[in-house]
N, C-alpha and C positions, 0 to 999 in steps of 0.2 A: 371602249373597253367594259365590258360587263362589270356589274359593281357586285362583287362576293363578300360583303363587309365582312365576314365573321368566317372566313375561309370557305364560304360556298354560294355560289347564284341561289337564289331560294327556289327551293323546290327541283331542280334541274343537278344531274351527275356531271361530272367530268367528260366522259365520253359524250353525252349527249350538250354539252357543252363547245367540246369541240369540232362536233359535227355540226354547229352552225358556221361552221369557218372563222371561231373568232379568233384571233393571236395573242390577246393579252388580257388580265383582266387584273380588278383592282381591289385590293384587302386594305380593313383601316386600322389603325397601328391602335388608336383608341378603344375600343370594342372588342381586339384581339387581346389586348393586353388585362382587360376586365375579365377577357371566359374565351380561351383557357389558360392564358399567361403564356407570355412569350417563350418562357423554357422549356414548355411543354411540349411547345411549336418548334424547340431548336432540339431536342431531346427527341422527335422522331424523325430528326436528317433535317427539318428547315421546312418552309411552309406551300411549295411545291409539294415535297414528298409527303407533307399532313394532309392537302388537301385533295393529293392524285392528279392535279393538274404540269403537263409538263410544259406551257408554254410561260412566254413570260410574265410578270407579276408585277405591279408597282400598287408600293401601302401609302397609304395617305398617311399624314405627320400626324392627325389630330387636330390639326388646325380649324375644323372646319366645326368640330365639337364644340370650339371655342364660342364659332357661333349661336352651335346650334338649341347647344344646351348652357345658354346664357341664363337662364334659372338657378344654376346649381352649380354656378363657378363664380371665381373672383381671379383680376388679371390684375397682374403688375408687369413691371417691366424684368423681374426674373424670372417669371412663368404665369402657369396657369393652376389653381387647386378649385379641383373639383369635388362633388359629395357623389359619389357613387350610387348610382340607382338604381342599383342591386340592393346592395347592405346599410348607407350612406356615408361608407367609412372613407377618408378624406385620399387624394391621391391625388397628386403631384405633377404636373406635365412642365418637362420645360424642353427647350430648345436640345441640351444635351442628353436630356433623358429618353425625346422622342426619339434622335438619334441611334439612343445605344438601344429601345426599344426594336428598331428598325433592324438596326444591322443582325440581331438577335433572329430575326424573324425570317432574313435573307430572301426577302424580295429583290428582282432586279432590279429595282428602280425605285428609291426613298424623297419623301418630296418634303422639302424644308418646314420646321414649324414658321406656322404664320398666324398674325391675329386677321380675322376677317368680319370689316366692321357691316353693321348689321345695315338695310335699306329701311327707312330713311336714317338718315344719320349727317351731322352739322360737318362741317368742314373741318372746325377745330377737331374732332375723334377723331376723322377721318385722316387727318395729319398725326395722329398722336400713333394712332392704328399702323401707319405706313411706315415710321419715323421706328420704332417696336420691331416690326416686320423685318424690318432692314437692319435689325441689331442683331437680332435672334438669327437670321440668315448667315451672317457674320458667324458664330456660336457654332451655328451646327457644320459649320463647313470647319471649322478648327475642330469638334468634336470625330464627324465623317470619319470613318479609316478603313471602310471595307472596300479594296480595290475592282472588288467584279460587283458593286454595286452603283447604277449612276444616283447621284443628289441632284435634283432638279429646284431652283429657286421660283419664286414665286409674285408676281408682281399682284399688287394692291392699289387700291386708291379709291375704290367707290366709285363715283357718278361726276367725280369731278376731274375734269381732263388733264387739267396741271399737275398734279397728284398723281396719274396714270402716269404721266409724261417721265415723269421725275420717279417714279417706280420703276418703268421700264429701266431708266438708262441705271440706275444701283443695282440692280437684278443682272442687267445685262451686264456689267463691266467686272461682273464676279467669274464668266469665264467657264461657268455651271457645264456640265455636258448637255442639260435641257430648259427649258425656262417654261415655267405654267403661269395662265392668271387665273386668277381666283378672286373672289367676290363679285362674280354674276350670278344669274338666277337664284339670286337672295331675296327677292319680294320687288327688284325695281320693276319700272316699263319696259316690255321687250324692246320698246324703240332706242331705252335706254342702254340694254346689251345691244344690241348692233351695232350703237355710232362707238362704242365701248371698243368693240371687234375690229372695227370698221379704222379708229385710230392707231391701235396696235400696232395690227400686225405690218405695220410696213417701219414699228420700232424695233419689233424683236429679231435676235441674230437669224439671219437668212441660212445658215447653216448647221444650225439647231434645232431640234424637235419644237415642237409650239404644243401646246398643251392648255386646252380651253377645258377648266376643270366643273363638272357636273350639269354637262348639256350634253341632249341626247334626241330630241326633236331634229326632224329631218329638215326642215327650213335653215335651222337655227346654225345645223352642222355644215350646209350647205354654204349660207354666209359667210361662216369661221372660213371653211374650207378656200372660197373664194379668196379672203384676204390671209393668205399662209398658215394655218391652222392644220395640226395633222390628229392629233388625240383628244377624247371625248370618252367622258363617261356619264353614264345616267342610271339612276334605277328604274327609269318609266318602263323597260319593258319584260320587268316580273314583276313591277307593281300592277301594270294596266290589267298584264294578265290574271293575275289572284283576285284581282275586282270583276271579271269578264268582260275586260275589251281585247280588242283586235285592231293593230294595227294594216289598212288595209290601201294601198296606193296613196298613203300621206293623210289619208282619214283614219277616225277613231271607231271603231261600230262595237255597240254593244251589245253582246250575242245572246243577252238577259231578253234582246225585242223581240216583239211574237213576230216579226216577220221572216225571222230564221225559222221557225215551228216545221214547215214545211219543205223547206228551202235545202233539196237531194245533191245541189251543187257543192263543188269545195269551196272552202271561201277561198282561194285565190291560187286559180289555177295554173299561174305563173310563180309559185313559190313551192321549194322544193322539200318543206319542214312537214314533220309528223302529221300536222293538224290538216295539213291541205292537201299531201298527196296519201294517205288512209284513211281518212273522214269526212262529214259534209257538215257542214252550215248546220244543218238538220243535228245534228250529232254533236255539237258540241254547244248547240242550244241545252238539248235535253242536259247534257253535263252542270252546263252550267245554270242552270234553272233547280238542278240538282241539289247544285254545292255539291257537285263530287271534285274530291283533287286528284282528279286525272283532266278532268279539264283545267286547270286553275295552269297545272303543267301542261298540259297542249299548247294554250293561248301566251304562256310566259316563252316556252319552244320556238314559237312562230313569230311572236317580237323579236325574239332577238336575231331569229332569220332574217327578218326584215332591216334591224338597222345595220347591221353585219352587210348584208347584200345591197343596201343603199350606199353603207360608206365605202364599198367593194366595189361600185360603179363610179361613185368620183374617182377613184383611184385612176379605174381604167378609162377613164373620159380625160384626164390629163395626162396619161401617157401616151390617149389618141389626141391628145390634142386639139379637143372639142369641149373641153369644158364650160366655159363661159356659154356655148353655144346651146349644149344638150340641157345644164343645168342654171340658165338663169333664170326660165318659169321658176323655179323653185327661191332664188333669191328675190323676185318679184311677189312672190306668193300667190301667182297667178293659175286661176281655174286648172290651165294645161300640166301643171305642177303636181295634180293628181290623179292621172293616166299613167302616172310611176305602177 
């Protein structure tokens, strides 16, 4: 799911986004509450109409901002109080308020409000965050009243296996339409992320969609899919694009590098994005070196195409019964993976 935090995937129109093959987009409750405000979105006809996106939409709960904006918030059992980074105003976000905002925004999937502990954190602190997340989930369920919006619960537990197992049990017991795993890609070693994914995959309800939050690298997605995960989101495609980098065959290319200056071949002849079908490496190098906006847009589009294409290839391999064979090099991170 490409990340459209403020009801926009940075630098990309809704039409261009659809052309990448993306099927679902993520937006952020906290940031949309700050600007423009959920009522303005509702007055426009809801988030889909406001941003011109006709496909499914998911809104994060604001729980990640409890982690990422830890220096401007305070947390207790009631909820979280932020100081607005815009004007210093006091903003209170509770499970009930998060649900109300997400129902007003009108996305297809709403996420439960949770506490995402940082890495590293003590077992005592993660235990507290888990208990709070579970109690907040109960309050989210009690508040959520939008029948055409699915509510997903979130498993926490940091890097403590017994806390992860307990959290998975509690969240799965709520019988929600989907279940997510949070608290990964927050600074922990990659091997820890892989261990969590492998531990939790078999513990989640098989018939429900499984969402691994904040993941968008090819190897990590392949490992997660091998362990039963279905949904991913990440800012990587557009963030890399804005900084002049492209994903090609599983590698990151810096288009500012001088080796591309005289290279008049397509960046990736197997890719159907505008950057690869209409332009050359030399042109993309020129745009990037010149800090031209078009270069950032083209590289962002290319990176989005790459992640959607990789996801689609995994889905097709599952349908064809050859996922374990075709994507084993990615799970092992072998050199063969980079020929994709």
